[in-house]
MARVOLO-828856 format. One record per residue: residue in three letters; x, y, z of N, C-alpha, C, O, CB in turn. Coordinates in steps of 0.1 Angstrom, whole numbers, plus 5000, padded with zeros to 4 digits. Glycine has a CB too. Layout:
AlaXYZXYZXYZXYZXYZ ...
//
This chain:
Met473249585375474449645371475049585358475449655349475549635382 Arg474949455357475449385345474549425333475149445322475349235347 Arg473249445335472449485324472749625319472749645307470949475328 Leu473149715328473549845325474849845317474949915307473649935337 Phe475749755321477049745314476849695300477449755290477949645322 Leu475949595298475749545285475049645276475349655264474849425285 Leu474149725282473549835274474549935269474549985258472449905283 Leu475549975278476550065274477450015263477850085254477450105286 Val477749885264478549815253477849825240478349855229478849675257 Met476449795240475649795228475649935222475749945210474249745231 Leu475550035231475550175226476850215220476950285210475150265237 Leu477950155226479350195221479550135207480150205199480350135231 Phe479150015205479449955192478349975182478449945170479549805194 Ala477250035186476150055176476550155165477250245168474850115184 Ala476050125154476350215142475650345144474550355150475950145129 Pro476250455139475550585140474350585132474150495123476550695136 Ala473450685134472250695127472450705112473350765108471350815132 His471650635104471650635090472950575084473350615073471550785085 Ala473550485092474750415086474350315076473550225078475550345098 Glu474950335064474650235053475950235044476750325046473350275045 Trp475950145035477150135027477050235015476050235008477349995022 Trp478050315014478150415002479450394995480450365000478050555008 Glu479350414982480550414973480750564969479850624964480350324960 Ala482050604972482350744968483650734959484650684963482650834981 Gln483550784947484650774937485150914934484451014932484150714924 Thr486450924935487151054931488251014920488250904915487851124943 Asp489051104916490051084906491050974910491550904901490751204903 His491350954923492350864927491950764937492750674941493550944933 Phe490650764942490250674952488850624949488050684943490150754966 Ile488650494954487350444954487050404969487850324975487150314945 Leu486150464975485850454989484550374991483550414986485750584997 Tyr484550264999483350195004483250225018484050175026483450045000 Ser482250305022482150345036480750315042479750345036482450495037 Lys480850255054479550225061479350335070479850335082479650085068 Ser478650435066478450565073477250635067476450575059479750645074 Ser477150765069476150845062476750895049477950885047475750965071 Glu475850935040476250985027477151105029478251115023475051025019 Arg476751195038477551315040478951285046479951345041476851415050 Asp479051195055480351155061481251095050482451125050480051055072 Ala480651005042481450935032481951035022483151025017480650825025 Arg481151125018481551225008482651315013483651345006480251315004 Gly482551355026483551445032484851375033485951435030483051495045 Phe484851245037486051165038486751155024487951175023485751035044 Ala485951125014486551105001487051234995488151244989485451054991 Glu486351344998486851474993488151515000489051564993485851584996 Arg488351485013489551525020490751435014491851485013489451495035 Leu490451315011491551225005491951284992493151284989491051085004 Glu491051324984491451374970492151514972493051534964490151394962 Arg491751594982492551714984493951684989494851754986491751794995 Tyr494051574996495451535001496351494989497451534988495351415010 Asp495751424979496551394967496851514959497951534955495751294958 Gln495951614958496151734951497351814958498251864951494951824952 Ser497351804971498351884979499751814977500751884976498051884994 Leu499851684978501051614976501651644962502851654960500951464978 Arg500751654952501251684938501851814937502851844931500051664928 Leu501151914944501752044944503052054950504052114945500752144951 Leu503251984962504451994969505651924961506751964962504351924983 Gln505251824953506251744946506251774931506951714923506051594948 Thr505551884927505451924913505151814904505851794894506751994909 Ile504151734907503651624899502351674892501451724898503351494908 Lys502351654879501251694871500051604874500151494878501551684856 Pro498851654872497651574874497651454865498051454854496351664871 Asp497051344870496951224862495951234852494951314853496651104871 Pro496051174840494951154831493951064839494251004850495351084817 Arg492751044834491750964841492250824843492650754834490450964833 Leu492250784856492750654860491650554859490450584863493350654874 Ser491950434855490950324856490750284870491650314879491350204847 Asp489650214873489450174887490550084892490850094904488150094887 Ala491250004884492249924888493449994894494249944902492749834877 Arg493650124890494750194894494450284906495350344912495350284883 Lys493250304910492850384921493050304934493050174934491350434920 Val493350374945493350304958491950284963491150374964494250384968 Thr491650154965490250124970490350114986491150044991489749994964 Ile489450184992489450195007488150145012487050175008489650345011 Tyr488350055022487149995029487150055043488050045050487249835030 Arg485950125046485850195058484650155065483450185061485850355055 Ala484850085076483650035084484049995098485249975100483049905076 Gly483049995107483349945120484250025128484350145126483849805119 Thr484849965138485750035148487149985146487449895138485250015162 Thr488050045154489449995154489549845157490349775151490250075164 Val488649805166488649655170488349575157488949475155487749625181 Asp487349615150486949545138488049545127488249435121485649615131 Ile488749655126489849655116491049565121491649495113490349805114 Ser491249565134492249485140491949335138492849255136492449515155 Met490649305139490249165137490549115122490748995120488749145140 Leu490549205113490849175099492249115098492549035089490649295090 Val493149165106494549115106494749005116495948965118495549225107 Gly493648965123493848845132494148875146494548785153494748755126 Asp494149005150494449035164493549155168493849265166495949075165 Ser492549125175491549225179492049325190491549425192490349155185 Glu493249285196493749375206495049455201495649525209494149295218 Ser495249455188496449515183496349665183497349735183496749465169 Gly495149715183494949865182495249925169495350045168495749925193 Ile495349845158495649895145494449985140493349945140495849785135 Ala494850115137493750205133493650215118492950305113494150345139 Gly494250125111494150125096495450075090496450075096493850275091 Phe495350025078496449975071496249975056495149985051496849825076 Tyr497349965049497349975034498149865029499149825034497950115029 Ile497749805017498449695011498849734997497949744989497549565011 Pro500149744994500549784981500649674971501649604971501949854982 Arg499549644964499549534955499049584941498849704940498549424959 Leu498949504931498549544918497349634918497349744912498249424909 Glu496349604926495249684928495249724943494649654951493849614924 Pro495849844946496149874960494849894968493849944963496949994961 Val494849854981493749864990494149915004495349895007492949724991 Ala493149975011493450015024492149995033491049985027493850165024 Phe492349985046491249955055491350055067492450065073491249805059 Val490250115070490150205082488850195088487850165081490550355078 Pro488750225101487450225108486650345104487150445101487550215123 Ala485250325104484450445102484050525114483650635114483150395095 Arg484350455126484050525138484950465149485550365147482550505143 Glu485150545160485950505171485150485183484150545186487050615173 Met485650385191485150365204485650475214486850505213485450225210 Val484750535222485150655230486350625238487250715238483950685239 Gln486450515245487550495254488850475247489950475253487250385263 Leu488850445234490050415226490450535218491550535211489950295218 Arg489750645218489950755209491350825213491550845225488850865210 Ser492150855203493450915206493751015195492951025186494550805207 Glu494951075196495251175186495651105173495551175162496451255190 Leu495950975173496250905161494950845155494650735157497250785163 Asp494250935148492950895143493050825129494150835123492051025141 Pro492050745125492150665113492450745101493150695092490850595111 Glu491950875100492250945088493750985087494350985076491451075088 Thr494351015098495751045099496550915095497550925087496251085113 Val496150805100496850675096496750655081497750615074496150555103 Leu495550685075495450665060496250765053496850725042493950675056 Lys496350885057497250985050498750935051499450955041497051125056 His499150885063500450835064500750725054501750725047500750785078 Glu499850625053499950515044499950565029500650505021498950405046 Tyr499050655026498950705012500250775008500550774996497750785010 Ala500850845018502150905015503150805010503950835001502650985027 His503150685016504050575011503650534997504550524988503950455020 His502350524994501950484981502350584971502850554960500350464981 Phe502150714974502450824965503950824962504450844951502050954971 Met504750804973506250804971506750694962507550724953506950794985 Tyr506250574964506750464956506150464942506750404933506350334963 Arg505050524940504450534927505250634919505550614907502950574927 His505650754925506250854917507750874919508450924910505550984921 Phe508250824930509750834933510250704938510750704950509950954943 Ser510250604930510650474935512150474935512850484925510150364925 Ala512750454947514150454950514450384963513450344970514850594949 Ala515650384967516050334980516050444990516750544988517450254980 Tyr515250435001515250535011515550475024515150365027513850605011 Pro516250545033516450495047515050495054514250575051517450585055 Ser514950395063513650375070513150495077511950525076513750255079 Trp514050565083513650685091513050795082512150865086514750745099 Tyr513550805069513050905060511750865055510850945053514050925048 Val511550735052510250685047509150715057508150775053510350535044 Glu509450685069508450705080508350855084507250905086508650625092 Gly509450925084509551065088508751155078508051245082510951115089 Leu508951125065508251205055506751175056505951265055508751175041 Ala506351045057504951015059504351085071503151125070504750865059 Glu505051095082504551155094504451305091503451375096505451135106 Thr505351365084505251505081504051545072503351635075506551555073 Tyr503751455063502551475054501251435061500251495058502751405041 Ala501351345070500051285076499351395084498051385086500351175084 Thr500051495089499351595098498951715090498551815095500251635109 Met498951705076498551805068497051845071496251765073498551765053 Arg496851975072495552025076494952115065495652195060495652115090 Phe493652085062493052155051492252275056491452265065492152065043 Asn492352385049491652515052490452525043490452475032492652635051 Pro489452595048488152615040488352675026487552655017487152695048 Asp489452765025489652835012490352755002490652804991490352965015 Gly490652625005491352534995492752524997493452444991491052594981 Ser493352615006494752595010494952485020493952435025495352735015 Phe496152455023496452355033497652405041498552475037496752215027 His497752345054498852385063499752255064499252145067498352425077 Leu501052275062502052175063502952205075503452315076502852155050 Gly503152105084504152125094503652105108504352115118504652265094 Asp502352065110501852035123502551925129502951825123500252005122 Val502751925142503451825150502451705152501351725155503851875164 Pro502951585149502151465152502051445167502951385173502751335145 Gln501051495173500951495188501051355194501451345205499651555192 Tyr500651255186500751115191502151075193502450965199499951025182 Arg503151145187504551115188505251215198506351185203505251115175 Gly504651325200505251435207505751405221506751455225504351545208 Ser505051315228505451285242506851225243507551235253504451205249 Leu507251155232508551085232509651185228510851155229508550965223 Leu509251295223510251395218510451505228511551535232509951455205 Val509351565232509351685241508451675253508351765261509051815233 Gly507651565253506651545264507251465276508451455278505451485258 Lys506251415283506651345296507351215294507951175304505351325304 Tyr507351165282508051035280509351055273509950955268507150935273 Arg509851175271511051195263512351125269513251095262511351345262 Ser512351105282513451035288513550885284514550825286513451045304 Tyr512450835279512450695275513150665262513450555258511050645275 Leu513350775254513950765241515150865240514950975234512950785230 Asp516250825245517450905244518250865231519050775231518350885257 Tyr517950935221518350895207519251005201519151115206517250855198 Ser519950975191520751075184520551075169520250975163522251065188 Ile520651195163520551205148521751125142521651065132520551345144 Arg522951145148524151075143523850925142524150855131525351105151 Arg523350865152523050715152522050685141522250585134522550675166 Met521050765140520050745130520650745115520250665107518850845131 Leu521550835113522150855100523250755096523450725085522650995099 Thr523950705106525150635103525150485108525950405103526250695110 Ser524250445116524250305122523950205111523050225103523250295133 Thr524750095111524549985102524249855109524149755104525749965092 Ala524049875123523749755131522349715129521549785124524049785146 Arg522049585133520649535132519749625140520049645152520649385136 Pro518649675135517749765142517249705155516849585156516649805133 Thr517149785165516549745178515149805179514649875170517449795190 Gly514449775190513149825192513149975193512250045189512549775205 Glu514250035199514450175200514650235186514050345184515650205209 Asp515350175178515550225164514150225157513850315149516450135156 Phe513350125159512050115153511150235157510550305148511249985156 Ile511150275170510350385175510950515169510250605165510350395190 Ala512250525168512950645164512650675149512750785145514450635166 Arg512350575141512050595127510850695126510850785117511650465120 Tyr509950685135508750765134508950895142508551005137507550695140 Thr509650895153509751015161510951105156510751215152510050975176 Tyr512151055158513351125153513351135138513851235132514651065158 Gly512751035131512651045116511751165113512151235103512050915111 Trp510651185120509851305117510551425121510551525113508451295125 Leu511251435133511951555137512951595127513051715123512551525151 Phe513751505122514851535113514251575099514751675094515851425112 Thr513351505094512751535081512051675082512151755073511751425077 His511351695093510651825095511651945095511452045088509851825108 Tyr512751925102513752025103514452055090514552165086514851985113 Met514751945083515451965070514452025059514852085049515951825065 Thr513152005061512152055052512052205054511852285044510851995054 Phe512152255066511752395069513052485072512852605071510852405080 Ala514152425075515352505079515952565066516452495058516352425087 Pro515952695064516452765052517952725050518352715038516252915053 Ser518752715060520152695059520452555054521652525050520852715072 Arg519552465054519752325050519052285037518952165034519252235061 Lys518552385030517852365018518652275008519852315005517352495011 Gly518052175002518652094992519551984997520051894990519452174983 Gln519951985010520851885016520251745016520951645014521351925029 Met518951735020518351605020518351535007518551415006516951615026 Leu518051614996518051554983519351504979519551394973517451654973 Ser520451584982521751534980522151404987522751324981522751644984 Tyr521751394999521951275007521251155001521951055000521451295022 Leu520051164997519351054991519951014978520050894975517851094989 Arg520351114970521051074957522350994960522550904952521351204949 Leu523051034969524350964972524050824977524750734973525151044983 Leu523050804985522650674990522350584978522750464977521550674999 Asn521550634968521150554957522350524947522250444938520050624950 Gln523450604948524550584940525550474947526550444941525350714938 Gly525150424959525850324965526850384976527650304981526650244955 Val526850514979527650564989527150525002525950515005527650724988 Ser528150495012527750445025526950555032527050675029528950405033 Ser526050515042525250605049526050715056525650835057524350535059 Thr527150675062528050775069528650875060528650995063529150695077 Asp529250825049529850915039528851005033529051125031530650835028 Ala527650955030526551035024526151145033525951255029525350945020 Ala526051115046525651205056526651315058526351435058525351145070 Gln527951285058528951385060529151475048529351595049530251315063 Arg529051415036529151495024527951585022528151695016529351405012 Ser526751545027525551625024525351725036524951845033524351535023 Phe525551685048525151765060526351835066526151915075524451685070 Gly527551795063528751855069528951795083528851675085528552005070 Asp529451875092529751835106528551785113527551855115530351955114 Leu528551655115527351585121527151625136525951625140527451435120 Asp528151665143527951715157527251845156526351875165529351725164 Lys527651935147526952065146525452045142524552105147527652155135 Leu525251945133523851915129523051865141521951905143523851805118 Glu523651775149523051725161522551835170521451835175523951625168 Gln523451935172523152045181522052135175521152175183524452135183 Glu522052155162520952235156519552165158518652225162521252255141 Val519552035155518251965156517851955171516651965174518351825150 Ser518751945180518451935194517852065199516852075206519651905203 Arg518452185194517852315198516452325192515552385198518752425193 Tyr516252275180514952285173513952205181512852255183515052235159 Lys514352095186513352005193513052075207511852085210514051865196 Asn514052115214513852165228513252305228512652345238515152165235 Gly513352375217512752505216511252495215510452585218513252585204 Asn510752375210509352345209508552455201507452485204508752335223 Arg509252505191508552605182508852555168509752595161509152755184 Phe507952465163508252395151507652485139506552545140507552255151 Leu508352485128507952565117506852495109506652375110509252585108 Gly506252575101505152525092504852635082505352745082503952485100 Val503952595073503652695062502252665057501752545056504652685051 Asp501452775053500252755046500452765031501152855027499252875051 Val499952675024500152665010498852675002497952605005500952535006 Arg498852764992497752784984497852704970498952704964497452934981 Ile496852634966496852564954496352664943495152704943495952434954 Pro497152694933496652784922495452734915495352614912497852804912 Asn494452824913493252784906492552664912492152574905493552754891 Tyr492552664925491952544933490552524929489652614928492052574948 Lys490252394927488852354924488552234934489352144935488552304910 Ala487452244941487052134950486952004942486452004931485752164958 Pro487451894948487351764941485851724938484951754946487951654950 Thr485751654927484451594924484351464930485251374929484251594908 Val483151434937482951304943481651254938480551314939482851324959 Gln481751134932480551064927480050964937480850874941480850994913 Met478850984942478250904952477250804947476550824938477650994963 Arg477250684954476250584950476050494963476950444969476750494938 Arg474750474966474350394977474450244972473850214961472950424982 Leu475050154979475150014975473849954977473049984986476249944984 Gly473549854968472349774969472449674980473449654985472049714955 Pro471349604983471349504993472249384991472849335000469949454996 Asp472349354978473349244974474749284977475549204982473149204960 Glu475149404974476449454976476749474991477849444995476649594969 Glu475749524998475949535013476149395019476949385028474749605019 Ala475449295014475549165020476949105018477449035026474449075014 Ile477549125006478849065002479949145007481149095007478949044987 Met479849275012480949355015481849305026483049315025480449495019 Pro481349245037482249185047483149075041484249055045481449135059 Val482548995032483348895026484448955017485548905016482448795018 Val484049055009485049125000486149175009487349155004484349244993 Met485949235020486949285028487949175033489149195033486449365041 Arg487449065037488248955041489148905030490248865032487448845047 Ser488548895018489348855006490448945003491548905000488448834994 Lys490149075003491049174999492249195009493349225005490449314998 Val491949165022493049155032494049045028495249065030492549145046 Gly493448935023494348815020493948705029493748725041495848855021 Val493948585023493648465031494748365030495648375021492348405026 Ser494748265039495748155039494948035034493748035032496348135053 Asn495647925032495047805028493947765038492947695035496047695026 Arg494247795051493447755062492147845062491047785065494147765075 Thr492247975060491048055061490248075049489148115049491548195066 Ala490848035037490248055024488947975023487948025017491148015013 Lys488847855029487647775028486447845035485347845030487847635035 Gly486747905047485647975054485148095046483948115045486048015067 Val486048175040485648285032484848245020483748305017486848375028 Ala485248135013484548085002483148035006482148064999485247974995 Gly483047975018481747925022480748045025479648035022481847845035 Asp481248155031480448265033480048335020478948385019481248375042 Ala480948335010480548394997479448304990478548364984481848394988 Arg479548174992478548094986477148124993476148124986478847944988 Gly477148145006475948175013475248305007474048305005476148195027 Val476048405005475448524999475048504984474048554980476548645000 Ala475848424977475548404963474248324962473448344952476648324956 Ala473948244971472648164971471448264972470348234967472548064982 Arg471648374979470548474981470548574969469448624966470748554994 Tyr471648594963471748694952472448634940473548684937472448824957 Pro471948534933472648474922472848564910473648534902471848344918 Asn472048664909472148754897472848884900472648984893470748784892 Ser473748884910474449004914475848994908476548904911474549024929 Tyr476249094900477649094895478749094906479649014905477849224886 Leu478549184915479649194926479649064934480749024938479349314935 Val478549004937478548884945479248774937480048704942477048844948 Gln478948764924479548654916481048684914481848584914478848644902 Leu481448804913482848844912483648804925484748744924483048994909 Glu483048834936483648794949483648644951484648594956482948864961 Leu482648584947482548434947483748374939484348274943481248384943 Ala483948424927485048384919486348394926487148304926485048454905 Glu486648514932487848534939488048444951489048384953487948674944 Ala486948424959486948334971487248194967487948124974485648354979 Glu486548144957486748004952488147984947488647874948485647964942 Leu488648084940490048074935491048064946491947984946490348194926 Asp490848144956491748144968491648004975492647964981491348254978 Ala490447944975490247814981490647704972490447584976488847804985 Lys491147734960491547634950490447544945490647434941492647544957 Asn489247604945488047534939487947594925487047674923486747554948 Tyr488747544916488847614903487647604894487247694887490047554895 Glu486947484895485647474887484647574892483947644884485147334887 Ala484447584905483447674910483847814908483047904905483347644926 Ala485147844909485647984906485348024891484948134888487147994909 Asp485547924882485347954868483847974865483548064857485847834859 Arg482947904872481547924870481148054875480348124868480747814877 Ala481648094886481248234892481848344883481148444880481848244906 Ala483048324878483648434869482748444856482548544851485048404866 Ala482348324851481548324839480248394841479748464832481348184834 Ala479648364853478348434856478548584857477648654853477848374870 Ala479748624863479948774864480148834850479648944848481248794872 Ile480748764841480948814827479548814820479248904812481848724819 Ala478748714823477348714816476548844821475748894813476648584820 Leu476748884834476048994839476749124834476049224833476048994854 Arg478049124832478749244828479849204818480949184822479349324840 Pro479549194805480449134795481749214794482749164790479849124782 Asp481649344797482849434795483749444808484549534809482449574791 Ser483449354818484249364830485649314829485849194827483449284841 Ala486649404829488049364828488349274840489149184839488949484828 Glu487749304852488149224864487649084863488348994867487449294876 Ala486449064858485948924857486748844846487048734848484448924853 Leu487048914835487848854825489248814830489748704827487948944812 Tyr489748904838491048884844491048764854491948684854491549004852 Phe489948744861489848634870489748504863490348404867488548644879 Arg489148504851489148374843490548344839490948224838488148394831 Gly491348444836492748414832493548364844494348274842493348544827 Lys493248424856494048374868493648234871494548154875493748464880 Ile492348194869491948064872492647964863493147854867490348044871 Ala492647994850493347904840494847904843495447794841493047964826 Leu495448004848496848004851497147904862498147834862497248144855 Glu496247904872496447804883496247664878496947574882495447834895 Arg495247644869495047514864496147464855496447344854493747514855 Gly496947554850498047524842499147444849500047384843498647644836 Lys499147454862500147374870500047224868501047154869500047414885 Thr498847184866498647044863498247014849498246894844497546984873 Asp497747114842497347094828497947204819497347314818495747094826 Pro499147184814499847294807499047364795499247474792501147244801 Ala498047284790497247344779496447464784496047554776496247244774 Gln496247474797495547584803496247724802495647824803495147564818 Tyr497547714800498347844799497847924786497748044787499847814798 Ala497547854776497047914764495647974766495348084761497047824752 Val494847904774493547944777493648074786492948174783492747834785 Ala494548074795494748194804495148314795494648424797495848164814 Arg496048284786496448394777495348464770495248584768497448344767 Ser494348384765493248434757492348524766491848624762492348324752 Trp492248484779491448564788492148694792491548804793491048494801 Phe493448684793494248814797494148914785494149034787495648774800 Val494148864773494048954761492749024761492649144759494248874748 Lys491648944764490349004765490249114776489649214775489248904766 Ala490849074788490849164799491649294796491149404799491449104812 His492749284789493549394785492749484775492849604776494849354779 Asp492049424766491249504756490149574764489849684760490649404746 Ala489649514774488549584782489149704790488449804792487849484791 Asp490349684795490949794803492449794801493149714808490649774818 Pro493049864791494449864789495249914800496549904801494749944776 Asp494649984810495350044821495449954833495949984844494650174825 His494949834832494949734843496249654843496549594832493649634842 Pro497049664853498349594853498249434853499149364849499249634864 Gly497149384859496949244861497049164849497849064848495749214868 Pro496249194838496349114826497749114819498149014813495349164816 Leu498449224820499749234815500749144822501549074815500349384815 Leu500649144835501449054843501048904840501948814838501449084858 Gly499748884840499248744838499648694824500048574823497748744839 Asn499648774814500048734801501548684801501948584795499848844790 Tyr502348764808503848724809503948594816504748504812504648834817 Glu503148574827503248454835502748334828503248224830502548474848 Ser501848354818501348244811502448184802502348064798500148284802 Phe503448254799504648204792505748154802506348054800505248314783 Ser506048234812507148204821506848074829507747994831507448314831 Lys505548054833505147934840505147814831505347704836503847954847 Ala504947834818504947724809506347684806506547584799504247764796 Arg507347764810508747734809509147724794510047644790509147604816 Gly508547794786508847804772509447944768509648024777507647774762 Pro509747964756510248104752509248204755508048184753510648104737 Ile509748324759508848434763508948534751510048594749509148494777 Pro507848564744507948664733508148804738507848834749506648654725 Glu508748884729509149014733507849094737507949184746509849084721 Ser506749074731505549144734505149124749504649214755504349104725 Ala505348994754504948974768505949044777505549084788505048814770 Ile507149054774508149124782507849274782507949334793509649094777 Ile507549324771507149464770505849494779505749594786506849514755 Gly504949394778503749404787504049404802503449474810502749294784 Leu505049324806505549314819506149454824505849504834506549204822 Glu506949514815507449644818506449744819506449834827508449684807 Gln505349734811504249834811503449814825503049914831503349814799 Ala503349694829502649664842503449734853502849784862502449514844 Tyr504749724852505549784863505449934863505349994873507049744861 Arg505349994851505150144850503850184856503750294862505250184836 Ile502850094855501550124860501450104875500950194883500450034854 Ala502150004880502049964895503349944901503649824905501149844896 Pro504250034901505650014907505649984922506649944927506450134904 Tyr504450014929504349994943504149844947504249804958503250074949 Asp503949754937503649614939505049544939505649534929502749554929 Asp505449494951506849434952506949304944508049284938507149404967 Asp505949224944505949104936506149124921506949054915504749014938 Leu505549224916505649264902507049314900507749284890504649374898 Arg507549394909508949444908509949334907510949334900509249534920 Ile509749234916510749114917510649034904511648994899510349024929 Thr509449014898509248944886510049014875510648944867507748924882 Leu509849144874510549214863512149214865512849194856510149364863 Ala512549224878513949214880514549084876515649074871514249244895 Arg513848974879514348844875514448834860515448784854513448734880 Gln513448884853513448884838514748964833515348914824512148944832 Leu514949074839516149154835517449084838518449094830516149284843 Leu517449004849518648924852518948814841520048794837518548854866 Thr517848754836518048654825518548724813519148654804516648584823 Glu518348854811518848924799520148984802520749054793517849034795 Asn520648964814521949024818521949174819523049234817523048974809 Lys520849234821520649374823520849404838519849444844519349434817 Leu522049394843522249394857521949534863521349544874523749354860 Asp522449644857522249774863520749804864520349864874522949884854 Ile519949774854518549804855517849714865517049764873517849784841 Ala518249584866517749494876518049544890517149544899518249354874 Arg519249594892519649654905518749774909518249774920521049694905 Asp518449864899517649974902516249934906515549994915517550074890 Ile515749834899514349784902514349714916513349734923513949684891 Leu515349644920515349574932515649654944515249624955516349454931 Ile516449764943516949844954515849874964516049854976517549964949 Pro514649924960513649964970513149854979512749864990512450034963 Val513149724973512649614981513849554989513649515000512149504971 Ala515049554983516149494990516549575002517049525012517349484981 Phe516349705001516649795013515349855018515349975022517549905008 Ser514349775019513049815025513249855039514049795047512049705024 Pro512449965044512550005058511949895067512249905079511850135059 His511149805062510549705070511449575068511149495059509049675066 Glu512449565076513449455075512649315075511749295083514449455086 Ser513049225066512349105065513249005058514349035054511049115057 Lys512848875058513648775052513748805037514848785031512948635053 Arg512648855031512748895017513749005014514548995005511348935012 Ala513749105022514749215020516149165021517049205014514449325031 Arg516349075031517749025033518148935021519248945017517848945046 Ala517248855016517548765005517848854992518748824985516348675002 Leu517048954990517249034978518449124979519049164969515949114975 Asn518749154992520049234994521149144989522149204983520249265009 Gly521149014991522148924986522148924971523248914965521948784991 Val521048934964520948944950521649074945522449064935519548944944 Val521449184952522049314948523549304950524249354942521449424956 Glu523949234961525449224963526049154951527149184947525649144976 Ala525449044946526048974935526049054923526949054915525148844932 Ile525049144921524949234909526149334910526849354900523649304909 Asp526349384923527449474925528849414922529749484919527449534939 Gln528849284923530149214919530149174905531049094900530349094928 Ser529249224897529049194883528949044880529448994870530349244875 Asn528348974889528148824888526648804886525948764895528648754901 Gly526248814873524848794870524348654872523248644876524648834855 Lys525148554869524748414871524448394886523448324889525848314866 Glu525348444895525048424909523848504914523148454922526348464917 Ala523648614909522448694912521248624908520248614916522548834905 Leu521148564896520048494892519748364900518648334903520148454877 Lys520848294904520748184912520148214926519248144930522148114914 Arg520648324932520148364945518648404944517848374953520948474950 Met518348464933516948504931516048384930515048374936516748594918 Asp516448284922515648164919515548084932514548024935516248084908 Asp516648074940516647994952515648054962514847984968518047994959 Trp515548194962514648254971513248234967512348204975514948404973 Ile512948244954511648224948511148084951509948064954511648254933 Arg512047994949511647854952511247834967510347764969512847754948 Lys512047884976511747874990510347944993509647885001512847944998 Gln510148054987508848124989507648034985506648024991508748254981 Glu507847974973506747884968506547764977505447724979507147834954 Glu507647704982507547594992506847635004506047565010508947534995 Glu507147755009506447805022504947825019504147795028507047925026 Arg504647875007503147895004502447765004501247765008503047974991 Asn503047664998502447534997502247465011501347385012503247444988 Lys503047505020502947445034501847515042501347455051504247455041 Asp501547635038500547715045499147645046498247695052500347855039 
//
C-alpha cells in the first residue's frame, strides 16, 4: 500500500510530457515557462491579449517597443506548492505573486496538483496582479483598498473569444460563495461601511476588499444609472476630501445605494459585455528553447528574483557558483552569479562575474548595470567607488536608455556620496520614475528629493499611492505622517519624518 501511495505522489508531481524551459517574448512580457512549447506560447499570447484588452478599456495607446527591462518577466514552473516554497511557506497555497520593482517580476505554477485544483487558477491570479501593475503604471493615484482589489477582480475574470473579442463581467466563482453562495452568512457586510469606515481594518474588512469590493466595482461599472460616479468619487479622494463626504457627494443617498447593490447581489444576474477590438491582430510571440546552461541556472534565478535575506543569500550564491563551475562561458549563468554574489556581499566575486558577463556580451545593459551596483555598495567603505559606479551607470544607460536602473543608480552615486547632486542626475531620477512608477522605493527616493527642493505639492502627489496603500504596513503609516506634515505646509518636518523612517529601514536591513 505504501509503495502504491508513493507511486501516486510521484505521478502527481511528475512534469508533463515534453516539459522543458521555454522563453516566450511578447510586446509587454517575457515568460520563462517549464512546459511544452505549445503551452508556453498559448500562455504568453493570452497575457498579451489581456494587455491589449486593458488598453482598449482604458483608452491607452499602444506602447512603443519596450526594452526588456520594462517588460514584466514571469517565471512559470512547478506546482502551487513549489511557488509557495519560494516565499518560504509550502502550505500557504499561494497560486502566484507579482513584485513591483524597477524590473517587475511575477511567479506562477505551470501545473496544478489534482487535489488542490480550484476555480482560482494561476492564470487568473496573474491577471489580477497584472491589473495592479497596469493601474499603477498608467493611473498612479491614491485608491481605496476595496477599489484596487475590486477592479483587479473584475478584470481577472476576463474571458477571450476565438474571434479576438473578449468578455468582461464574469463572476469570480472563487469569491461567489461568500456573496451569494453557501458561506454568505459568514460575511455580513455593508457598502456603507466599506465606503466610509476609517477604523483600523479587521480580518472581515480584508476579505470584503475582494468580495464586496468586486461586487460594488462590478455594479458601478455596468449600472447605466451610476455612470461616471466612481470616477467622481476617486477624484474627490485624491483632492483630500474625506471618504464619507466623497461617497455622499458622488453616490448620493448611501442607504439607497446599499439597497440597489443588495438587490443586484441577491438577484444573482450579473451584467457583462462582449467587447471587440477594432482591427484585431493576434499577438506575436517569439519562442526560444533555453539551453542546458540556462535551464541549470533557472531555479537559482528564480530564488534571486524573489529576493533574499542576509541569511539566505549565501546559499543562493553557493548554488550559483556550482552551476557556474559547470558552465563558465554562459552569459546568463555569469549574470546570475554576479547578482547572487552581490546579494551575499561578496563584492570582488560579484565584480568578476559581471566582468565575465560583459566579456561574453559587451552590449549587455544588465551586466553593465550590475557593475555599477557593485561599485555603489563598495562606496560605503571607499567613497572613490561612487565615481566608478557612475561610469558604469553611464555605459549601461547608453546600452539601454529605457532601463530605469542606471538612471536611479546615477542619482544614488551622488546622493550616497553626500555631495551636491547635479541637475542632470535629478532629471535622470525623474525619468526613471516616469519609466517605472510602480516601484515604491523609486517613488520614495524621488519624493525625498522633491522635499529637499521644497516642492511639497509634487512630493505629496508622488507619495500618496504609497502612503495610502491598500496593503496597510509600517511603511504606509510612516509615509502617511510625511503627507500629514506636507498638508500642514511644514516641509522641514516632512523631510525629517522621511529621513527618520529611511534611517530606521536601513538599520533593520543591516540587522537582517
